[in-house]
PAGUFI-388970 format. One record per residue (C-alpha): x negated, z, y; chain; residue in one letter; residue number from 1. Coordinates in Angstrom, 1 decimal. Example, Ala and Ser with C-alpha at 12.3 -4.5 7.8 and 13.67 -1.06 7.14 Angstrom:
REM residues 2
SITE       c1       c3       c2   c   r     k
SITE    -12.3      7.8     -4.5   A   a     1
SITE    -13.7      7.1     -1.1   A   s     2
//
This chain:
REM residues 553
SITE       c1       c3       c2   c   r     k
SITE     -7.8      0.3     -1.2   A   m     1
SITE     -4.8     -1.7     -2.2   A   k     2
SITE     -3.1     -4.6     -0.5   A   r     3
SITE      0.5     -5.4     -1.3   A   y     4
SITE      1.0     -9.1     -1.9   A   v     5
SITE      4.7     -8.7     -2.8   A   t     6
SITE      5.9     -7.5      0.6   A   i     7
SITE      9.1     -8.8      2.2   A   l     8
SITE     10.9     -9.7     -0.9   A   t     9
SITE     14.7    -10.2     -0.7   A   a    10
SITE     15.4     -7.2     -2.9   A   a    11
SITE     13.6     -5.0     -0.4   A   a    12
SITE     15.9     -5.9      2.5   A   l    13
SITE     18.4     -3.2      1.5   A   l    14
SITE     19.0     -0.7      4.3   A   v    15
SITE     18.6      2.9      3.1   A   p    16
SITE     20.9      5.7      4.1   A   a    17
SITE     19.7      8.1      6.7   A   a    18
SITE     17.9     11.2      5.4   A   c    19
SITE     16.2     14.2      6.9   A   t    20
SITE     12.5     14.5      7.8   A   e    21
SITE     10.3     16.1      5.2   A   d    22
SITE     11.5     19.6      4.7   A   d    23
SITE      8.4     21.4      6.0   A   n    24
SITE      7.6     19.0      8.8   A   g    25
SITE      8.6     19.1     12.5   A   p    26
SITE     11.5     17.0     13.7   A   p    27
SITE     10.8     13.4     14.7   A   p    28
SITE      9.4     13.0     18.2   A   r    29
SITE      8.7      9.7     19.9   A   s    30
SITE      6.3      8.3     22.5   A   a    31
SITE      7.6      4.9     23.5   A   s    32
SITE      7.1      2.1     25.9   A   a    33
SITE      9.8     -0.2     24.4   A   c    34
SITE     13.1     -1.6     25.5   A   p    35
SITE     15.8      1.1     25.2   A   r    36
SITE     17.7     -0.6     22.3   A   e    37
SITE     14.5     -1.2     20.3   A   l    38
SITE     13.3      2.4     20.8   A   d    39
SITE     16.8      3.7     19.8   A   a    40
SITE     16.7      1.7     16.6   A   a    41
SITE     13.1      2.7     15.7   A   l    42
SITE     14.0      6.3     16.6   A   g    43
SITE     16.9      6.1     14.1   A   a    44
SITE     14.4      5.1     11.4   A   w    45
SITE     12.2      8.0     12.4   A   a    46
SITE     15.2     10.2     11.7   A   g    47
SITE     15.3      8.5      8.3   A   a    48
SITE     11.7      9.5      7.5   A   g    49
SITE      9.4      7.1      9.3   A   f    50
SITE      6.3      8.7     10.8   A   s    51
SITE      3.8      6.5     12.4   A   g    52
SITE      3.1      3.9     15.1   A   s    53
SITE      4.5      0.5     16.1   A   v    54
SITE      3.0     -2.3     18.2   A   a    55
SITE      4.9     -5.6     19.0   A   v    56
SITE      3.3     -8.2     21.2   A   a    57
SITE      4.1    -11.8     22.3   A   t    58
SITE      0.9    -13.5     23.3   A   g    59
SITE     -1.2    -11.0     25.1   A   e    60
SITE      1.8     -9.0     26.5   A   r    61
SITE      3.1     -6.0     24.6   A   f    62
SITE      6.8     -5.9     24.1   A   d    63
SITE      6.7     -2.5     22.4   A   c    64
SITE      4.2      0.3     21.9   A   l    65
SITE      5.7      3.3     20.2   A   a    66
SITE      5.0      6.2     17.9   A   a    67
SITE      7.3      8.6     16.0   A   y    68
SITE      7.1     11.7     13.8   A   g    69
SITE      4.2     14.0     13.2   A   s    70
SITE      0.5     13.3     13.2   A   a    71
SITE     -0.3     16.8     11.9   A   d    72
SITE      2.4     19.2     10.6   A   d    73
SITE      0.0     22.1     10.7   A   a    74
SITE     -0.6     21.8     14.5   A   t    75
SITE      2.8     20.3     15.4   A   a    76
SITE      1.0     17.3     16.9   A   t    77
SITE      3.1     14.2     17.4   A   s    78
SITE      2.1     10.6     16.7   A   n    79
SITE      1.3      8.7     19.8   A   k    80
SITE      0.5      5.0     20.5   A   p    81
SITE     -3.1      5.9     20.8   A   e    82
SITE     -3.1      7.7     17.3   A   t    83
SITE     -5.7      6.2     14.9   A   v    84
SITE     -4.7      5.2     11.3   A   f    85
SITE     -6.8      4.1      8.4   A   d    86
SITE     -5.8      0.4      7.7   A   i    87
SITE     -6.9      0.3      4.1   A   g    88
SITE     -6.9     -3.2      2.7   A   s    89
SITE     -6.1     -4.8      6.0   A   v    90
SITE     -9.9     -4.4      6.3   A   t    91
SITE    -10.1     -7.5      4.1   A   k    92
SITE     -8.8     -9.6      7.0   A   a    93
SITE    -11.8     -8.4      9.1   A   f    94
SITE    -14.3     -9.1      6.2   A   t    95
SITE    -12.9    -12.6      5.8   A   a    96
SITE    -13.3    -13.1      9.5   A   a    97
SITE    -16.9    -12.0      9.2   A   a    98
SITE    -17.5    -14.6      6.5   A   v    99
SITE    -16.1    -17.3      8.7   A   y   100
SITE    -18.2    -16.1     11.7   A   h   101
SITE    -21.3    -16.7      9.5   A   l   102
SITE    -19.9    -20.0      8.5   A   l   103
SITE    -19.6    -21.0     12.2   A   d   104
SITE    -23.3    -20.0     12.6   A   d   105
SITE    -24.1    -22.1      9.5   A   r   106
SITE    -25.6    -19.2      7.6   A   r   107
SITE    -23.5    -19.9      4.6   A   l   108
SITE    -20.9    -22.3      3.2   A   a   109
SITE    -17.7    -21.7      1.4   A   l   110
SITE    -18.9    -23.4     -1.8   A   d   111
SITE    -22.2    -21.4     -1.9   A   d   112
SITE    -22.4    -19.4     -5.1   A   r   113
SITE    -22.6    -15.6     -4.8   A   a   114
SITE    -25.8    -15.5     -6.9   A   g   115
SITE    -27.5    -18.0     -4.5   A   a   116
SITE    -26.7    -15.8     -1.5   A   l   117
SITE    -27.4    -12.6     -3.3   A   l   118
SITE    -30.4    -13.1     -5.7   A   p   119
SITE    -30.1     -9.5     -7.0   A   d   120
SITE    -26.8    -10.4     -8.5   A   l   121
SITE    -27.2    -11.1    -12.3   A   r   122
SITE    -23.8    -10.7    -13.9   A   g   123
SITE    -21.2    -13.5    -14.6   A   p   124
SITE    -19.7    -13.3    -11.1   A   v   125
SITE    -22.9    -14.8     -9.7   A   r   126
SITE    -21.4    -18.2    -10.4   A   e   127
SITE    -18.3    -17.6     -8.2   A   a   128
SITE    -18.2    -19.2     -4.8   A   t   129
SITE    -17.6    -17.6     -1.5   A   v   130
SITE    -14.2    -19.5     -1.3   A   r   131
SITE    -13.2    -18.0     -4.7   A   q   132
SITE    -14.1    -14.5     -3.6   A   l   133
SITE    -12.0    -14.9     -0.4   A   l   134
SITE     -9.0    -16.1     -2.4   A   l   135
SITE     -9.2    -13.6     -5.3   A   h   136
SITE     -9.9    -16.4     -7.8   A   t   137
SITE    -13.5    -15.3     -8.8   A   s   138
SITE    -12.4    -13.9    -12.1   A   g   139
SITE    -13.1    -10.3    -11.0   A   l   140
SITE    -10.3     -7.8    -11.3   A   h   141
SITE     -9.9     -4.1    -10.8   A   g   142
SITE    -12.5     -2.2     -8.9   A   t   143
SITE    -16.1     -1.2     -9.3   A   h   144
SITE    -15.8      2.4     -8.1   A   a   145
SITE    -13.4      5.1     -6.9   A   n   146
SITE    -13.1      5.2     -3.1   A   d   147
SITE    -14.6      8.7     -2.9   A   s   148
SITE    -17.6      8.0     -5.0   A   e   149
SITE    -20.9      7.9     -3.1   A   p   150
SITE    -22.4      4.5     -4.0   A   l   151
SITE    -25.5      2.9     -2.6   A   s   152
SITE    -25.9     -0.9     -2.0   A   r   153
SITE    -28.1     -1.2     -5.1   A   e   154
SITE    -25.7      0.8     -7.2   A   a   155
SITE    -22.7     -1.4     -6.0   A   a   156
SITE    -24.5     -4.6     -7.0   A   i   157
SITE    -25.3     -3.0    -10.4   A   a   158
SITE    -21.6     -2.0    -10.9   A   r   159
SITE    -20.3     -5.4     -9.9   A   i   160
SITE    -22.9     -7.0    -12.2   A   d   161
SITE    -21.3     -5.0    -15.1   A   e   162
SITE    -17.8     -6.2    -14.5   A   l   163
SITE    -16.4     -8.8    -16.9   A   d   164
SITE    -14.5    -11.8    -15.6   A   l   165
SITE    -10.9    -12.3    -16.7   A   a   166
SITE    -11.5    -16.0    -16.8   A   g   167
SITE    -13.8    -18.7    -15.4   A   k   168
SITE    -14.2    -18.6    -11.6   A   p   169
SITE    -11.3    -20.6    -10.0   A   g   170
SITE     -9.0    -20.4    -13.0   A   e   171
SITE     -6.6    -17.6    -12.0   A   r   172
SITE     -5.6    -15.3     -9.2   A   y   173
SITE     -6.4    -11.6     -9.7   A   l   174
SITE     -6.5     -9.3     -6.7   A   y   175
SITE     -9.9     -7.7     -6.5   A   s   176
SITE    -11.4     -5.0     -4.4   A   n   177
SITE    -14.8     -5.6     -6.0   A   a   178
SITE    -14.6     -9.2     -4.8   A   g   179
SITE    -14.4     -8.2     -1.2   A   y   180
SITE    -17.1     -5.6     -1.5   A   t   181
SITE    -19.2     -8.4     -2.9   A   l   182
SITE    -18.4    -10.4      0.2   A   l   183
SITE    -19.6     -7.4      2.3   A   a   184
SITE    -22.8     -7.3      0.3   A   l   185
SITE    -23.3    -11.0      1.1   A   i   186
SITE    -22.6    -10.4      4.8   A   i   187
SITE    -25.1     -7.5      4.6   A   d   188
SITE    -27.8     -9.9      3.2   A   k   189
SITE    -27.1    -13.1      5.1   A   v   190
SITE    -26.5    -11.7      8.5   A   s   191
SITE    -29.9    -10.2      8.9   A   g   192
SITE    -28.4     -6.9      9.7   A   t   193
SITE    -26.3     -4.4      7.8   A   n   194
SITE    -22.5     -4.9      7.2   A   y   195
SITE    -21.3     -2.2      9.6   A   r   196
SITE    -23.6     -3.3     12.4   A   d   197
SITE    -22.4     -7.0     12.0   A   y   198
SITE    -18.8     -5.9     12.1   A   m   199
SITE    -19.3     -3.9     15.2   A   v   200
SITE    -21.4     -6.5     17.0   A   s   201
SITE    -19.5     -9.7     16.1   A   h   202
SITE    -16.0     -9.0     14.6   A   i   203
SITE    -14.5     -5.8     16.2   A   l   204
SITE    -15.1     -6.6     19.9   A   p   205
SITE    -11.9     -7.4     21.7   A   l   206
SITE    -11.3    -10.0     24.5   A   p   207
SITE    -11.7     -8.4     27.9   A   g   208
SITE    -13.8     -5.5     26.5   A   g   209
SITE    -13.4     -2.7     24.1   A   g   210
SITE    -13.5     -2.6     20.3   A   r   211
SITE    -10.9     -2.6     17.6   A   a   212
SITE    -11.5      0.9     16.3   A   g   213
SITE    -14.2      1.6     13.8   A   g   214
SITE    -14.6      3.3     10.4   A   f   215
SITE    -12.5      6.1      9.0   A   w   216
SITE    -15.5      7.6      7.3   A   s   217
SITE    -19.0      7.4      8.7   A   g   218
SITE    -20.3      5.7     11.8   A   q   219
SITE    -19.4      4.1     14.0   A   p   220
SITE    -16.2      6.1     13.8   A   a   221
SITE    -12.9      4.9     15.2   A   a   222
SITE    -12.4      6.7     18.5   A   p   223
SITE     -9.3      8.7     19.3   A   g   224
SITE     -6.9     11.2     17.7   A   p   225
SITE     -6.2     10.7     14.0   A   r   226
SITE     -3.1     11.1     12.0   A   a   227
SITE     -3.2     13.3      8.9   A   v   228
SITE     -2.1     11.4      5.8   A   g   229
SITE      0.4     13.0      3.5   A   y   230
SITE      0.4     12.1     -0.2   A   m   231
SITE      3.4     11.6     -2.5   A   e   232
SITE      2.2     14.6     -4.5   A   g   233
SITE      2.6     16.8     -1.4   A   g   234
SITE     -1.0     17.3     -0.3   A   g   235
SITE     -2.9     15.9      2.6   A   t   236
SITE     -5.2     12.9      2.4   A   g   237
SITE     -8.9     12.5      3.1   A   a   238
SITE     -9.8     13.3      6.7   A   r   239
SITE    -12.7     10.9      7.1   A   g   240
SITE    -15.5     13.4      6.4   A   d   241
SITE    -16.8     11.6      3.3   A   f   242
SITE    -20.6     11.4      3.8   A   a   243
SITE    -21.2      8.2      1.9   A   g   244
SITE    -22.9      5.9      1.0   A   p   245
SITE    -19.8      3.8      1.4   A   y   246
SITE    -20.3      0.8     -1.0   A   w   247
SITE    -17.4      1.9     -3.2   A   a   248
SITE    -15.0      0.5     -0.6   A   f   249
SITE    -17.2     -1.3      2.0   A   e   250
SITE    -15.6     -4.7      2.8   A   g   251
SITE    -12.3     -4.0      0.9   A   n   252
SITE    -11.2     -1.0      3.0   A   g   253
SITE    -12.5      1.6      5.4   A   g   254
SITE    -11.6      0.4      8.9   A   l   255
SITE     -9.3      2.5     11.2   A   a   256
SITE     -7.7      1.9     14.6   A   m   257
SITE     -4.6      2.1     16.7   A   t   258
SITE     -1.8     -0.3     16.2   A   m   259
SITE     -2.3     -1.7     19.7   A   k   260
SITE     -5.9     -2.6     18.7   A   d   261
SITE     -4.8     -4.1     15.4   A   l   262
SITE     -2.2     -6.3     17.1   A   a   263
SITE     -4.7     -7.3     19.9   A   t   264
SITE     -7.3     -8.2     17.3   A   w   265
SITE     -4.9    -10.2     15.2   A   t   266
SITE     -3.9    -12.3     18.2   A   h   267
SITE     -7.5    -12.8     19.1   A   a   268
SITE     -8.3    -13.9     15.5   A   l   269
SITE     -5.7    -16.6     15.3   A   f   270
SITE     -6.3    -17.9     18.8   A   t   271
SITE    -10.0    -18.6     18.2   A   g   272
SITE    -11.5    -15.6     20.1   A   k   273
SITE    -13.1    -13.9     17.0   A   v   274
SITE    -14.1    -17.0     15.1   A   v   275
SITE    -14.0    -20.7     16.1   A   s   276
SITE    -10.7    -22.5     16.5   A   a   277
SITE    -11.5    -24.5     13.3   A   g   278
SITE    -12.2    -21.3     11.3   A   s   279
SITE     -9.1    -19.6     12.7   A   a   280
SITE     -7.0    -22.6     11.4   A   a   281
SITE     -8.8    -22.4      8.0   A   a   282
SITE     -8.0    -18.7      7.7   A   i   283
SITE     -4.4    -19.3      8.4   A   a   284
SITE     -4.2    -22.1      5.7   A   k   285
SITE     -3.2    -20.9      2.2   A   p   286
SITE     -5.7    -21.9     -0.4   A   g   287
SITE     -3.9    -20.7     -3.5   A   r   288
SITE     -0.2    -20.9     -4.3   A   d   289
SITE      1.3    -17.5     -5.4   A   l   290
SITE      4.8    -18.8     -6.0   A   g   291
SITE      8.1    -17.6     -4.4   A   e   292
SITE      7.1    -19.1     -1.0   A   g   293
SITE      3.7    -17.3     -0.8   A   r   294
SITE      0.2    -18.5     -0.7   A   g   295
SITE     -3.1    -16.7     -0.6   A   e   296
SITE     -5.2    -17.2      2.6   A   a   297
SITE     -8.6    -15.6      3.3   A   p   298
SITE     -7.7    -12.0      3.9   A   g   299
SITE     -4.0    -12.8      4.3   A   w   300
SITE     -0.9    -13.9      2.5   A   v   301
SITE      1.0    -16.8      4.0   A   a   302
SITE      4.8    -16.8      3.7   A   f   303
SITE      7.2    -19.7      4.2   A   d   304
SITE     10.4    -19.4      6.3   A   a   305
SITE     12.6    -18.0      3.5   A   s   306
SITE     11.9    -14.3      4.5   A   r   307
SITE     12.0    -14.2      8.3   A   f   308
SITE     13.5    -17.6      9.1   A   g   309
SITE     10.0    -18.7     10.3   A   v   310
SITE      6.6    -19.0      8.6   A   p   311
SITE      4.2    -16.1      9.0   A   f   312
SITE      1.0    -14.5      7.7   A   l   313
SITE      0.8    -10.8      6.7   A   a   314
SITE     -1.5     -8.3      5.2   A   t   315
SITE     -1.0     -4.7      4.3   A   a   316
SITE     -2.9     -1.8      2.9   A   g   317
SITE     -2.6      1.7      1.5   A   g   318
SITE     -2.4      3.5     -1.8   A   g   319
SITE     -5.9      5.1     -1.5   A   g   320
SITE     -6.7      8.8     -1.0   A   d   321
SITE     -6.0      8.9      2.7   A   i   322
SITE     -2.2      8.8      2.7   A   g   323
SITE     -1.7      6.0      5.3   A   h   324
SITE      0.0      2.7      5.0   A   n   325
SITE     -0.5     -0.2      7.4   A   a   326
SITE      0.8     -3.7      7.8   A   v   327
SITE      0.4     -6.5     10.3   A   v   328
SITE      2.3     -9.8     10.7   A   v   329
SITE      1.3    -12.9     12.7   A   w   330
SITE      4.1    -15.3     13.6   A   l   331
SITE      2.2    -18.4     14.7   A   p   332
SITE      5.2    -20.3     16.1   A   g   333
SITE      5.9    -17.5     18.5   A   q   334
SITE      2.3    -16.3     18.9   A   r   335
SITE      3.8    -12.9     18.1   A   r   336
SITE      2.2     -9.9     16.4   A   t   337
SITE      3.8     -7.0     14.7   A   i   338
SITE      1.6     -4.1     13.6   A   a   339
SITE      2.8     -0.9     12.0   A   m   340
SITE      1.2      2.2     10.3   A   a   341
SITE      2.6      5.3      8.7   A   s   342
SITE      1.2      8.6      7.6   A   n   343
SITE      4.1      9.9      5.4   A   k   344
SITE      5.4      8.4      2.2   A   p   345
SITE      9.1      9.0      2.9   A   k   346
SITE      9.4      5.7      4.6   A   l   347
SITE      6.2      3.7      4.7   A   s   348
SITE      5.3      1.2      7.4   A   a   349
SITE      5.6     -1.7      4.9   A   e   350
SITE      9.0     -0.7      3.7   A   r   351
SITE     10.2     -0.3      7.3   A   l   352
SITE      8.9     -3.8      8.1   A   l   353
SITE     10.7     -5.1      5.1   A   e   354
SITE     14.0     -3.9      6.6   A   t   355
SITE     13.6     -4.7     10.3   A   i   356
SITE     11.1     -7.6     10.2   A   g   357
SITE     13.7    -10.5      9.9   A   p   358
SITE     15.5     -9.2     13.0   A   a   359
SITE     12.3     -8.7     14.9   A   l   360
SITE     11.2    -12.3     14.2   A   a   361
SITE     14.6    -13.7     15.3   A   k   362
SITE     14.9    -11.5     18.4   A   g   363
SITE     18.1     -9.9     17.0   A   e   364
SITE     19.2     -6.2     17.2   A   p   365
SITE     17.5     -4.2     14.5   A   l   366
SITE     19.4     -2.8     11.5   A   p   367
SITE     19.6      1.0     11.5   A   t   368
SITE     20.1      3.5      8.8   A   p   369
SITE     23.7      3.8      7.6   A   s   370
SITE     25.4      7.1      8.3   A   a   371
SITE     25.9      9.5      5.4   A   r   372
SITE     29.3     10.8      4.5   A   a   373
SITE     29.9     14.4      5.2   A   g   374
SITE     30.6     17.2      2.7   A   g   375
SITE     29.8     17.1     -0.9   A   g   376
SITE     29.7     20.3     -3.1   A   d   377
SITE     26.0     20.4     -3.5   A   l   378
SITE     25.8     23.8     -5.3   A   a   379
SITE     28.3     22.8     -8.0   A   s   380
SITE     26.2     19.7     -8.8   A   a   381
SITE     22.9     21.5     -9.2   A   a   382
SITE     21.6     22.1    -12.7   A   g   383
SITE     20.0     20.4    -15.7   A   t   384
SITE     21.6     17.4    -17.3   A   y   385
SITE     20.6     15.9    -20.7   A   k   386
SITE     20.9     12.3    -21.9   A   l   387
SITE     21.9     11.6    -25.5   A   g   388
SITE     18.7      9.7    -25.9   A   t   389
SITE     16.6     12.8    -25.2   A   g   390
SITE     15.7     12.6    -21.5   A   g   391
SITE     17.0     14.9    -18.8   A   s   392
SITE     17.5     15.4    -15.0   A   f   393
SITE     16.8     18.5    -13.0   A   q   394
SITE     19.2     18.4     -9.9   A   v   395
SITE     18.4     20.8     -7.1   A   a   396
SITE     19.8     21.5     -3.7   A   v   397
SITE     17.4     20.7     -0.8   A   r   398
SITE     18.9     21.5      2.7   A   a   399
SITE     21.8     19.1      3.1   A   d   400
SITE     21.1     16.8      0.1   A   h   401
SITE     20.3     16.9     -3.6   A   l   402
SITE     17.0     16.0     -5.3   A   t   403
SITE     17.1     14.6     -8.9   A   a   404
SITE     13.9     14.7    -11.0   A   t   405
SITE     13.8     12.9    -14.3   A   p   406
SITE     11.9     13.9    -17.5   A   t   407
SITE     11.5     11.3    -20.2   A   g   408
SITE     11.1      7.5    -20.0   A   t   409
SITE     14.9      7.0    -20.5   A   d   410
SITE     15.7      9.3    -17.6   A   a   411
SITE     13.1      7.6    -15.4   A   v   412
SITE     14.6      4.2    -16.2   A   a   413
SITE     18.1      5.4    -15.4   A   a   414
SITE     17.3      7.0    -12.1   A   l   415
SITE     14.9      4.2    -11.0   A   f   416
SITE     16.3      0.9    -12.4   A   p   417
SITE     13.8     -1.9    -11.8   A   p   418
SITE     14.7     -4.8     -9.5   A   p   419
SITE     16.1     -8.0    -11.0   A   a   420
SITE     12.8     -9.8    -11.1   A   d   421
SITE     11.2     -7.1    -13.3   A   v   422
SITE     12.3     -7.1    -16.9   A   s   423
SITE     12.2     -4.3    -19.5   A   t   424
SITE      9.4     -6.3    -21.2   A   e   425
SITE      7.4     -6.2    -18.0   A   d   426
SITE      7.8     -2.4    -18.0   A   l   427
SITE      6.8     -2.0    -21.6   A   r   428
SITE      3.8     -4.3    -21.2   A   h   429
SITE      2.5     -2.3    -18.3   A   h   430
SITE      3.0      1.0    -20.2   A   e   431
SITE      1.0     -0.5    -23.1   A   n   432
SITE     -1.8     -1.6    -20.7   A   q   433
SITE     -2.0      2.0    -19.4   A   v   434
SITE     -2.1      3.4    -22.9   A   r   435
SITE     -5.0      1.1    -23.8   A   e   436
SITE     -6.8      1.9    -20.6   A   l   437
SITE     -6.6      5.7    -21.2   A   l   438
SITE     -7.5      5.3    -24.9   A   a   439
SITE    -10.7      3.6    -23.8   A   g   440
SITE     -9.9      0.4    -25.5   A   k   441
SITE    -11.2     -1.8    -22.6   A   t   442
SITE    -14.4     -1.7    -20.7   A   k   443
SITE    -12.7     -0.5    -17.6   A   e   444
SITE    -10.7      2.0    -19.7   A   g   445
SITE    -13.9      3.5    -21.0   A   r   446
SITE    -15.2      3.9    -17.5   A   k   447
SITE    -11.9      5.5    -16.4   A   e   448
SITE    -11.9      7.9    -19.3   A   v   449
SITE    -15.5      8.9    -18.6   A   e   450
SITE    -14.6      9.5    -14.9   A   a   451
SITE    -11.5     11.6    -15.9   A   l   452
SITE    -13.4     13.7    -18.4   A   e   453
SITE    -16.2     14.4    -15.9   A   s   454
SITE    -13.5     15.5    -13.4   A   d   455
SITE    -10.9     17.4    -15.5   A   i   456
SITE    -12.4     17.8    -18.9   A   g   457
SITE    -11.9     16.2    -22.3   A   p   458
SITE     -8.6     14.4    -22.8   A   l   459
SITE     -6.6     16.1    -25.6   A   d   460
SITE     -3.7     13.7    -25.4   A   s   461
SITE     -2.0     11.1    -23.2   A   v   462
SITE      1.7     10.4    -23.1   A   s   463
SITE      3.7      7.9    -21.0   A   v   464
SITE      6.4      9.5    -18.9   A   a   465
SITE      8.0      6.4    -17.5   A   g   466
SITE      7.5      3.5    -15.1   A   t   467
SITE      8.9      2.9    -11.7   A   v   468
SITE      8.6      0.1     -9.2   A   v   469
SITE      7.3      1.4     -5.8   A   a   470
SITE      5.7     -0.4     -2.9   A   d   471
SITE      5.7     -3.7     -4.7   A   g   472
SITE      3.8     -2.5     -7.8   A   e   473
SITE      4.6     -1.1    -11.3   A   l   474
SITE      3.5      2.6    -11.5   A   r   475
SITE      3.4      4.1    -15.0   A   t   476
SITE      3.5      7.9    -15.0   A   y   477
SITE      1.4      9.6    -17.7   A   v   478
SITE      1.0     13.2    -18.8   A   t   479
SITE     -2.7     13.9    -19.6   A   i   480
SITE     -3.4     17.1    -21.5   A   t   481
SITE     -6.8     18.7    -21.2   A   t   482
SITE     -7.6     22.2    -22.5   A   g   483
SITE     -3.9     22.8    -23.2   A   g   484
SITE     -3.1     22.1    -19.5   A   r   485
SITE     -0.8     19.1    -18.7   A   p   486
SITE     -1.6     17.0    -15.6   A   i   487
SITE      0.8     14.3    -14.4   A   l   488
SITE     -0.5     11.2    -12.7   A   g   489
SITE      0.4      7.5    -12.3   A   w   490
SITE     -1.5      4.2    -12.7   A   y   491
SITE     -0.8      0.7    -11.3   A   a   492
SITE     -2.6     -2.0    -13.1   A   l   493
SITE     -3.1     -5.7    -12.5   A   d   494
SITE     -2.3     -8.5    -14.9   A   e   495
SITE     -5.6     -8.2    -16.6   A   a   496
SITE     -5.4     -4.4    -17.0   A   g   497
SITE     -7.6     -3.5    -14.1   A   g   498
SITE     -6.8     -0.4    -12.1   A   v   499
SITE     -5.2     -1.4     -8.8   A   g   500
SITE     -4.2      2.1     -7.7   A   a   501
SITE     -3.8      5.5     -9.2   A   a   502
SITE     -2.9      9.1     -8.2   A   e   503
SITE     -3.8     12.2    -10.3   A   l   504
SITE     -2.5     14.8    -10.0   A   p   505
SITE      0.8     13.9     -8.5   A   t   506
SITE      4.4     15.1     -8.5   A   d   507
SITE      7.0     13.8    -10.9   A   a   508
SITE      9.1     10.9     -9.4   A   p   509
SITE     12.2     12.2     -7.7   A   s   510
SITE     15.1     10.9     -5.7   A   l   511
SITE     16.9     12.5     -2.8   A   d   512
SITE     20.6     12.0     -3.0   A   l   513
SITE     23.0     12.1      0.0   A   v   514
SITE     26.8     12.4     -0.3   A   p   515
SITE     28.7      9.1     -0.1   A   s   516
SITE     32.2     10.6     -0.6   A   g   517
SITE     34.5     11.3     -3.5   A   g   518
SITE     31.9     13.3     -5.5   A   g   519
SITE     29.5     10.4     -5.4   A   s   520
SITE     25.9     10.3     -4.1   A   y   521
SITE     23.5      7.5     -3.2   A   r   522
SITE     19.7      7.4     -2.8   A   p   523
SITE     18.2      7.9      0.6   A   d   524
SITE     16.0      4.8      0.0   A   r   525
SITE     16.5      1.3     -1.5   A   p   526
SITE     17.1      2.2     -5.2   A   v   527
SITE     20.0      0.3     -6.8   A   p   528
SITE     21.8      3.3     -8.4   A   v   529
SITE     24.8      5.5     -7.6   A   t   530
SITE     25.4      8.9     -9.1   A   i   531
SITE     28.6     10.8     -9.6   A   a   532
SITE     29.2     14.4    -10.7   A   f   533
SITE     32.5     15.4    -12.4   A   a   534
SITE     32.8     18.6    -14.4   A   g   535
SITE     29.7     19.0    -16.6   A   r   536
SITE     28.9     15.3    -16.4   A   r   537
SITE     26.4     13.3    -14.3   A   m   538
SITE     27.0      9.5    -14.4   A   t   539
SITE     24.3      7.1    -13.2   A   l   540
SITE     25.4      3.5    -12.5   A   t   541
SITE     22.8      0.8    -12.0   A   g   542
SITE     22.5     -3.0    -12.5   A   p   543
SITE     22.4     -2.6    -16.3   A   a   544
SITE     25.6     -0.4    -16.4   A   g   545
SITE     26.3      3.3    -16.6   A   a   546
SITE     24.7      6.2    -18.5   A   v   547
SITE     26.1      9.8    -18.7   A   t   548
SITE     24.2     13.0    -19.0   A   a   549
SITE     25.7     16.4    -19.9   A   e   550
SITE     24.9     19.6    -18.2   A   r   551
SITE     23.1     22.1    -20.3   A   t   552
SITE     23.4     25.9    -20.3   A   g   553
//
């Protein structure tokens, strides 16, 4: 389960051009209880690829409850406001609330050490405090297990015991799934009941009755119709039938609910109806500066007014094996909540919020996708184009647009130029980290190689296929050869080389291109590149200049 802490950066506020819904899916449909202008704008984004649910509330009154796109392509079922989504790492906000609930009951203190609360813990992280675990400063990094791995409570403690620290507790910030599973283990021990029962009894109940969902896998399950998740590689995500045990992701992910319930719970949390007023204020207060106007708060990231014009808190999750993305924002000055979830990768909930969030916060009309230019001789542009540096592009016609797929690190870099705050050195460093990981040169790398070989067979070779920036993280694509068979995947690592997210197998990165007039094309999403075709040449122009590829054959 991954939480994006780089959401809502200025570079992401680009408005993508309109694009068609996934080729094999049904056309966008909506179920909306929103003002007409807001529904029209959100509907336009559904036409640009958003499939999911939106809830906007001021105080306890909902300004908008809406859903768009397909919950299940196979059955032609539409998303509805009552559709349930996995919320991934947004679960950490609930786990943090559970810790503060125990603090209110004086069953633990923020400066208690993990080993004192959990005597079975023997590894170096036993010296980390509850506060450090909440703020991702315990020294733990990466994860202790894959989400789909059955893992008992005892096995989870043993795995976490084995993890090395990337520094002394309190020294540095490193986002850690294992740290929040350790918090869940502490809740499990200190509360006198098990983690799930404590969440259901004390954290998930909503003011006025009802409960904020439940769990995606196992019991108690989130009630209601579920959205099928669709992966970047084209397949569908996990349906929630994993039999457990669930300690691979307990505490760091696993909750599921409607966006109405997520928004209602968020309002209840920050207004002192889940934990005490003092604990709610403490949760909202950043405890670790992250730079660029951001601070880590327990289970949340606090942002200054530079993004939305007003301060806010946010948390987001996705990147697992379910295919959902969720994000929720709390605007304390307005007592306003925005919750969004998506089940298709074309336009994720987080990326949609990046674009429309500032207008929502200011009460201004939402930006809408820019109209594409008509025409464009698509067939004449189709073909294979080769760079002088060795890479190539396969350009194919897809309905009313082109799709370009790069092969080679140079081609990937040309089609997906990094944003201004990511240097070439950053890309190369990340690629070297991935090489070391898959060569088994680190402790986590040896575990990853062992897991891969048990799944796909001995690794004959590993080659880097390029790095892109997607959803606020670096993703290095690799081709792994086993038994003479190549398998493409990608890895996103943290600063210490821990695995933050991965997908294997996956499709090659590709970019849909829509006509912009005069033989030029632009991406259908925020990528700073334009492409022109003239004769046998394909010219790509990005922030670093232009490169030209020649048609082959």
